[in-house]
C-alpha positions, -999 to +999 in steps of 0.1 A: +052+450+535+036+475+508+066+494+497+049+529+507+056+517+542+088+508+537+097+545+525+082+558+554+098+534+574+129+549+560+124+583+557+114+580+600+148+562+602+169+581+586+161+611+605+169+591+635+202+585+619+211+621+621+207+624+658+229+590+659+255+613+638+253+640+666+258+613+691+294+595+670+306+627+676+300+639+709+296+614+730+340+604+728+340+641+735+318+637+762+295+670+756+256+669+754+239+654+721+213+680+729+226+715+730+241+735+712+218+726+683+240+710+644+266+737+634+295+732+612+331+719+630+352+744+609+330+777+614+303+764+645+274+780+625+245+765+631+230+735+602+196+757+590+167+728+596+164+730+554+206+719+552+192+691+575+172+669+557+190+639+561+211+621+531+191+646+506+207+680+525+245+663+520+238+657+477+225+693+478+254+709+495+275+688+475+297+675+508+299+714+515+293+735+544+273+762+534+291+793+548+321+782+549+325+753+521+349+727+547+341+697+539+315+673+558+318+640+559+305+612+543+296+593+569+268+623+579+246+606+548+257+571+551+238+566+588+214+582+579+207+561+557+218+527+570+194+540+604+165+536+577+175+505+559+174+488+600+140+501+603+134+488+571+148+449+571+141+447+608+101+453+606+101+434+571+118+402+590+098+409+630+069+430+619+053+462+634+053+450+665+071+458+701+102+433+698+108+449+660+111+487+677+132+476+702+156+455+676+156+486+659+166+507+693+197+482+700+204+486+662+213+523+661+238+515+694+256+488+673+254+519+645+266+541+674+293+523+690+310+509+657+314+539+642+326+551+673+347+523+676+365+530+640+375+565+655+389+561+684+394+523+694+364+529+728+333+518+732+314+539+752+304+529+792+268+550+784+256+531+755+270+493+766+253+495+806+224+510+799+224+483+768+233+455+794+201+465+816+179+470+788+179+437+782+176+419+814+147+441+817+130+428+787+140+392+802+123+390+835+088+410+816+070+377+827+080+379+861+062+411+864+032+400+843+041+415+812+043+390+787+075+379+774+090+396+748+090+370+714+120+354+699+152+365+693+149+378+727+158+357+757+137+340+784+148+355+819+173+324+830+193+328+789+193+361+798+212+365+831+230+337+826+243+353+787+253+389+805+274+368+833+293+347+808+295+372+779+316+394+809+334+372+825+342+344+800+353+374+775+374+391+804+388+356+817+400+349+781+412+387+776+428+381+810+443+348+800+457+367+763+474+393+781+495+369+810+506+347+779+515+371+757+520+404+771+495+417+745+466+436+753+439+410+735+409+431+736+391+461+764+362+459+786+342+480+762+347+447+746+335+424+771+306+444+780+294+445+748+295+411+747+275+413+782+249+429+765+247+406+736+244+379+761+216+404+784+191+407+748+198+371+733+204+349+762+241+327+766+232+308+728+240+335+711+275+344+722+298+315+706+282+324+675+293+360+678+323+362+693+334+337+667+319+351+641+331+391+653+367+371+649+365+355+617+350+389+603+381+410+617+407+381+609+395+387+573+393+426+571+428+428+596+449+405+567+429+422+536+440+457+550+475+444+558+483+428+527+461+456+508+472+488+525+505+479+544+485+485+576+508+477+605+508+445+618+512+462+651+480+488+652+454+476+668+415+465+650+393+477+669+370+446+677+333+459+678+321+463+646+330+429+640+309+420+667+281+446+658+277+429+619+281+388+641+248+405+659+229+412+628+237+383+613+232+358+640+194+373+641+186+374+610+207+339+594+217+328+629+194+296+628+202+283+592+239+290+593+246+266+629+219+245+614+240+241+587+273+237+605+262+217+627+245+190+601+277+194+575+305+195+600+287+169+630+261+148+619+280+145+583+312+131+605 
């Protein structure tokens, strides 16, 4: 892919990333993501259009409001840049296709879910539930006479099975864990998240996403305990690690599964 096209994709993605920041701050507060327009969280001054340029605006304002000089979170340029990178890498891997467009939308949903979960320990239904429905709709397109989505999207049979077991399988696991330990291991948000993954990519994606997310979460949790003296009883949001596992599955899942199978199953 030509660098000029990659630059255009990055810019368009970063512009959408600016909107993702609005969703991240307002959805947990159940506020409109349309009105009012962007404004300083401290003084309420509206953000001028030239102060809303993705990434660059934060740099030339030195991370502070133009009016009251209150600090502006570094989250803004990070999310904007990440949205641009997602657009570039997805299109580089899957081409300029409808599948890429759908995967970019999913990627942006995962970014919003990740940051909200890090801040608030919730995965809002307003994202996960429509995500489940959208994944199922993509899958049943052949039944409606529409050309099916190419892999990694699931067939309609695998999508339905994935959505079902993503929800009820993880719910059962969480219920057993709570009964056995007396502790809440994960919330219903995580259950709906995994159901969404199953709806998009089929039941085959569930083991990789669940165990990959758990593996990443365990590593980060141990590091936080030893490096920052984090309280062991403090909950760790599971959504961000599930989201990372989804991206790994999309780009490297087949290769990693094949390596594991050859190394530990066939090789034994």
